[in-house]
Structure formats: structure tokens, C-alpha cells
N, C-alpha and C positions, 0 to 999 in steps of 0.2 A: 312823674308828678311835677306840676308846675304851679307855683302860687306866688303872689306878690303882696305880702303883708305890708301895711303902712310903714314907711321907712323908720325902723326902730330907733328910738332915742335920738332925736335930732340934737340933744344936748350932750355935753361931754360927760364922762364918768363922774367927774367931780360934781357936776350939776345933778346927776342922778342921786348923789348923796343928799343934795339939798331937797330933792323930791321925797326921799325917804324921811328926812327930818320933817318935812311938811306933812307927810302922811301921819307921822306920829302925833303932830300937833292938831291935825284935823283929820281924824281917822276915818271919816265917812265921805271925804271929798269926792272920791272917784265914783262911788256907786250911786251918788245922787244925780249924776249927769244924765242927760237924755241918751237913749240908746243910739249907737252908731256902729258902723262896721269898719274893719280895717284889714281883714285878710280872708283869702279863700284857698282851700286846700282840696286836693283830689287824691286820696290814698291809692297807692298802686295796687293794693291787694283787694280793693273793693270798687269795681268798675262803675257802680251806680251811686256811690256815696259822695256827697259834697259836704264839706265842713266850712262854716263861716266863723271866724274868730271876731267877736264883737266886744264892746266894753261892758256888756252885761252877761256874757257867758259864751259858750261854744254851741253854735247852732248846727244841727245834724239833719241831713236828708238822706234817706236810704233808697230813694226812688227818683234819682236824677233831678231833684229840685221840686217835685210835685207837692210834697208835704214836708213840714219842718217841725222839729221839737228842739229842746235845748237843755244843756246842763248849766245851771246858774253859776256865775263867777264866784260867789262865796263858797260854793261846794267844791269847785275846781281848785280853788287856791288853798282853803284852810279847812275844808270839811265842816262848814258851818251852815246852819239853817237861818242865820240872821240875815234878813234882806238888806241890811246896811252894814255888813261885815267890813272891817277895815282892811280890805285887800287892795293893793295897788293894781292898776290895770295891767293885764298880762298880755303876752303874745304867745302864739302857738307855732309849733313845728311838728311835722309828721315824718317818722322814719320810714325806711323802705319796707319794713314789715307791717306798717300800719299803726304802730304805737303813736299816740298823740302826746307830745310834751308841751307843758304849759310853764311859762316862766313869769313869776311875779317876784316876791321876796324869796320864794323857794321854788325849786323845780318840782312839779308834780307830773305824773305820768298815768295814762290810761290805756289799757289794752283790751277793754271790754265794752267798746262802743260808747265811751264817755260816762260810764256809770260810776266807777270808782276811780279815785285820784290819789294813790299813795305818793308821799314825798320821796324824792331821790335822796339817797344817803351818801356818805363819804365826804369828799373834800368840798362839795357845794352846800352841805348842810349849814344853815344859819349864815350864809354868805350872800352878798349881792351879786347875782349873776347878770352881767350886762349884755351878754349875747349867747346864743345857743345855736348850734348847727349840726344836724345829723348828716353823716356821710351818705351821699347819693349812691355809693357802691356797696357799702357794708352796713347792713341793718343794725349791727351791734355797736358801731362807733359813733359817738356823739362828742363834739368839742364844745367847751364852754369857757367864756371869759369871766373871771371873778375880779371884781374891782374892790380894792381895799383903800384905806385912807392914804396910803403911800403910792398907789398905782395899781396896775392890772397884771394878771397872769392867766395863762391858758392851761386848762386841765382836760382830761378825757375820760369818757366812759367806754368800757368795752363789753357792756351787757345791755346796750340799747337805752341807757339813761337810768337804769335802776340804781347803780352805784357809780360814783366818780372817783378816779384814782387820786392818791395823794401826790403822785409824781407830777411836777410842773413841766409842761412841754416848752413853754416860753415865758420868761419872767421879765416883763418890760421894766420893772422897777430896778433890775440889776443891769440888764443888757442895753436898755435905752432910757435912762433916767430923765433925759430932756424931753421925751415924748412917751411918758409912762402910762398914759391912759389909753388903753386899747378900745377901739370903737366897733370893731367887727372882725369876724372870723368866718371863712368859708373854705370848702373843699371842692376840688375839681371833679367832674363826673368822668371826663374822657381819659384821665390818667390818675389812678388811685395813688394816694400819698402826696399829692400836691396841695399844699395849704397856703392860704393868703390871709393877712390881717392888716388892719389900718389903725392909726393912733392919732391923738391930738396932743399938743404940747401943753404943759402946765406953767411954762415960764416965758411965754412970749415967742417961742419958736413956731415952727410950722409942722403940719401933720406928716406922718411917715407911712410908707408902704413896706410890708414885710412878706417874704416868700420862703417857703420850705418845699423842697422836692423829695424829701426823704421821711415823710410822715412825722415831721416836727422834731427830728433829731438835730438838724442844723437849720439856721435861719439866716437869710440875707436881708439887710435893711437897705431900702432905696429912698433917696431924697429927691425923687423925680416927679412927685405930684405937683401940678401947676396950682399951688395954693399960697395963701398968705397966712399970717398969724391968726387971723379971725376965721379961717376956714375950718370946717369940721368934715373931714373925709369919712366915708363909710362905704364898704363894699356893697354894690347892688347885686352882682351876679358874676360867676365865672362861666364863660361861654361853654355850653355842654359839648360842643364839637372841637374845642381847642383849649387845652389847659393853660395856654399862655395868654389868652385873651380874657381880660377882666374889666368889668364896668364898675366905676366908682362914683358915688355921689359926692359933690363938693358944695356944701351948704355954707353960705356966708351972709348972714343978716337977711336982707331983703332980696338977695339974688341966690340962684341955685344953678347947678350945672352937672353934667355927666362927662366924666373923663374916661378914656379907654386906653389900655395898654395891650399891645399885641406881642410883646416880648417878655412877658412875665414880670413886669414892673420896672424894667430898665428905662423905658421912656413912656410918656403919657401924652395924649392929645385930648383937648377939651372938645367934645363932639356936639354938645348941646347946652349952651348957656341960656338962662332965661331970667327975667325979672319975676319974682315970685318964688314959690316953693313947689317942688314935685311932691306928689302924694302916692304915686303908683308907677311901677316899672315892670316890664315883661320882656324877656328875651324869648320869643315864640319858637315853636318847634321848627318852623320853616326858616328861621334865622332872622326874621324881622324883629325890630326893636320898637317898643311902645313906651311912651312916658306921658303920664297924665297929671293933672292938677285938680284941686277941689273947686276951682272957679270955672270949671267946664271947658278945659282945653286939653287936647292930646296931640302929641307929635309922633309921627311914624317914620321909621327908616325901613323901607321895603327890603326884602331879601336881595342881597348882592349890591345894594345901593351904597354909595360912599358917604351920604349925609342924610339927615332928617329933612323931611318936607316941612312946609309952614304949618303952624298950629291949625288944627281943625276943631270945630265945635264938638263937644262930647258931654257925657254925663259928668256930674261933679265927683270925679273918681277918687275913691279911697283904696282901691286895690285893683289889680289886673291879674288874671290867671288863665291857665289852660291845662286841660288834662293831657298827659303825655300820649302821643300817638294820634291826636285829634287836631282839627283845624279851628274849632269853635273857641272864641275868646270870651272870657267872663270878666265883668267889671262890677265893683261895688259902687252903687250910686247913692245919692242923697234922696231919701224917701220923700222929703218935702218938695224939693225942686224937680226931681226926675221921675217921681212916681214909683220907684222901685228901690229896693235895697241891694238886690243882685240882678244883673241883667246879662244878656249874651249878645254877641255879634258874630255873624257868619260872613261879613263882608269887610274884614280887616279893620274893624273899629270905625267904619264909616257911619253905621247906625247900630243902636243897641235896643234890645227888646226885653221886656220884664220877665224875670224868672220868679221872683218873690219880693214881698215887702214884709217888714217886721210884724205888721198887723195880721198877717196870715199864720203866725205861729199858733200851734195847737196846744202849747203848754210844755211843761217839763217832759223829759224822757220818761217812759213808762216803767223803766226798771226801778225797783223798790228804793234804792238809796237816793236817786235823784227825785223821784216822785214825792218822797217824804220830805227830804231836806230842802227842796227848792220850792215847795208850795207857798211859803210866805213871800219869797222873792217874786214868784209868778203873780201873786195878787198885787204886788207893787208895780210890776212891769205892765200888767194889764191896764192899770190906771194911767201910766205914763204914755203908753201907746194908743190908748183909746179903744182897746179891744172890748167890744160890748158897750161902748159909749164914746163920747168925744174925747180926743186926746187932751190930757191935762198934765201940766208940769208937776203938780202934786207937791208934797213936802220934800224939798230938796235941801239936804244938809250939806252945805259946802259945794254943791254941784255947780257946774258951769264955770266958776271962776276960781275954785280951789280954796276959797276963804270961808270963814264963817263957821267952822267947827260943827259940833253936833247939837246945836241949840234948837233944832226943829224949825228953823226959818223956812217959810214956804214961799214959792214963786207963784205968780198968778198964772192962769191958764194961758198957754201959748199956742198960736196957730202953727201950722206945718212949716211955713217959711221961717218963722222965728226959731224953730228947732235948730235949723242949720247953723245960724249964727251962734247959738248957745253951744252947739256941739263943737264948733271950731274953737271957741274959747276954752271949753273943757279939755280939748286935746292939747291946747297950748301949755297946760300945766301937767300933762301926763308925760311919761318918759319914753315914748316910743317914736320911731321914725320909719321911713320907707325902707323896705328890704325885700328882695325877691329870692326865690328858690328857682334855679335855672332848669330848663327842660332836660 
């Protein structure tokens, strides 16, 4: 399985706390935003299933993208039928057994096609989980980063995300207090037991890279990232064919970049710097690398090439993905600018063709829990998307800019192209960033 969710949390863990505080003050800020997409997933145990993680729920197709239904975000996060439930935008991961994990303020988990979402228990309960990564080799192992006011630490689940252990695999607060906010955790596919993590500093230092080759028992800290004190590093992917090759995003204000290590973190090379920010990344099955932005650019490094080619025109990408063992590439586009919410390319991202747009949604999943609890949400989403009528911003409580609380403030009707600008503003106050699951 390959997918590329929008680079999770471009902000540091400390700013994630600010987002939580903001959510408490403005509890409906996220769900008032216009719908947008930011991840695509292809469960290994379901060859015709495609999942899209959006900011209004999890979209599900069981027939290769021909038809789509969804589980609404309030139900996924808190089991609520309130269409404006105070849920922070979440991101999704899928284990090798097909279980779907959702992370907002709590981790929830579904093994029945997105119908029910019980919360994970153990050490993650009532904690801020700042990253989540299922082992690509072991369907029962899931790693999570918990961020507290004093810093971050890593815990594990050995039952597929049902319960997380109290044992701490790595405690940055103790072992690396000058860079105690962990920003990402990943596991190599080609060699089980190889873990990598990144961090940012809280005292003017620079980000760090950490590696373990013994399933988290021992960790080596590397100061080799080509970063400054303003840079926020985050792991994009561990190369599936080589456990020592890791791709790391380097976000610094108005510039962004991708660095690569081929020796497990000892040295790094910046392989693609840009003005702007990346929004999607894919290490494809054939070894090619793809990096896209929301302003309609994509860079490609063909298999075996030493560098990326020049930027090419592309959809306004919010994700890139590929089903394991196939050549087709999928990309999340901007429905207003590109005409589709999910598209595909069979020519190495030179052109994309529509798979679906959000206005083709048939409604909530038909299983009883979702059909019942998501009906009020669906009525709201129909109005926003213009299903059965013209698209209308509708009553947006704090949507788009993160301010304004629950006072029922409404926005005027917006055209398709206006949606995109509002969506980007909405994402600026949300707490996710680009991240990929490697092939």
C-alpha cells in the first residue's frame, strides 16, 4: 500500500498545543471549512477499495473509485451526530491488516469498513498524539508520538492500535531535551526493526534525526540535517527497497525542501529546494520520486536518475498515492481548479484524469451507525457541495480562518474558484502537514 497524506503538522508540537487551545476556544472552527482532501489509501487486503481522508470525513469506494460514500468526521472522532462537533481535523493511516486508524485528539480505529470507531486505550488515552505510523511488516505494531507540555515521547501498540503500551520507547524529554519536540516517526519496510524519528528544538537550536536498528531499544541521535533554527524537519518516507535511505521534508517559512540520507542518517543531501511549500510526496513502486504543490506544480525524479527534473504543470495537488504492485499514480486535486477531487495518471504524472469529485458522493455509508449518526452532517455537506443545488458556503462557524467561534456567522455564497482560497486558509490553521507511506 502506498499513500501520501498531506504533510502532517507543518507546525511544531508546541504549536499543536496552540491549535488545541484554539479548538477549545472556537470548538467548531474545523468543521465549518469547505471540504478538501488530503490523503489517499489503498488497503492491502481489499484490492478494489480506495479511501480518501478529507477534512469532513473518510470517503470509501469499494469498486475502484466508481462510487463513493463516507463516514462523517464527527462520527469518526467522537461518535457524535452533531454536524458541527468540536473535532480537530484528523489524519488517517491503514495497517497491513486493513484496520483504519484516525488521529485527532484521540486515536480511533475501524475494522468494519469505517462503520464503527472505538477509541484506542492505554497510554494514548486523553493524550495529544502528534504522529502515528503502522509497521509495514507487522499488522499488529503501531508507533505513536505523544506530545506533552514538556516535550514528546514514543509509545507502541502490539495489537494493531487497540491498546498502547505504557512503556516509552524513546523519551525526547530526557534523552534530547534541547530538541524535545518529536515531529515524525516511521518504520522501514525492507528491514523490520529499523525506526526513524525527527524533532525540532524549543530553545533556538536545530532539528535532529534519530535512528534505531533494534526496534526502539537503542537510539542514535544525528546532528546531520542541513537545517537552521527556523527549519521544521519531518520524515516523508523510508525507501521501501533500502532501509538506510530516508527522505525528510525541511520546511522553513516561505521555502521548502527535501533532504535524503543514504546511510541511515549519518549524512544528508538536499535534493530538492523550492520557493513555496510541498503538499504531496510519493516514492513510487518503480523508485521514481514525485513532489507536488497546491499551486499546480510537480517535480519528478525518474527511476535511477540522480536529480529531479524541472517543475511541470500539474493539478493543485494535496496528495499522491499508488497501490502496491501497480503503475497507476493517484493525486488529490482541487475540485474548483482541476475539476476533480481524485484523479489518476498512467504516464508518470504528465497528465491526470478524473476519478471523482466530491459532488458525486452518494451520502453516508449505509451501515446503520453511520447512516443514522451522519445524516445531519450529510445534510450540511450537501449544501456546502451543492449536491442537488448550487454550491453555497452556508453558515460557517469559524470556518476558513479559524476565528469567530460558534456564533452562527454566515459566509456568502462562494464560487468554485473561491473555495480553493478559503480551503488553503482553513488548512493554515489546521495541524497537519505532508507525509507519505512508502511503497
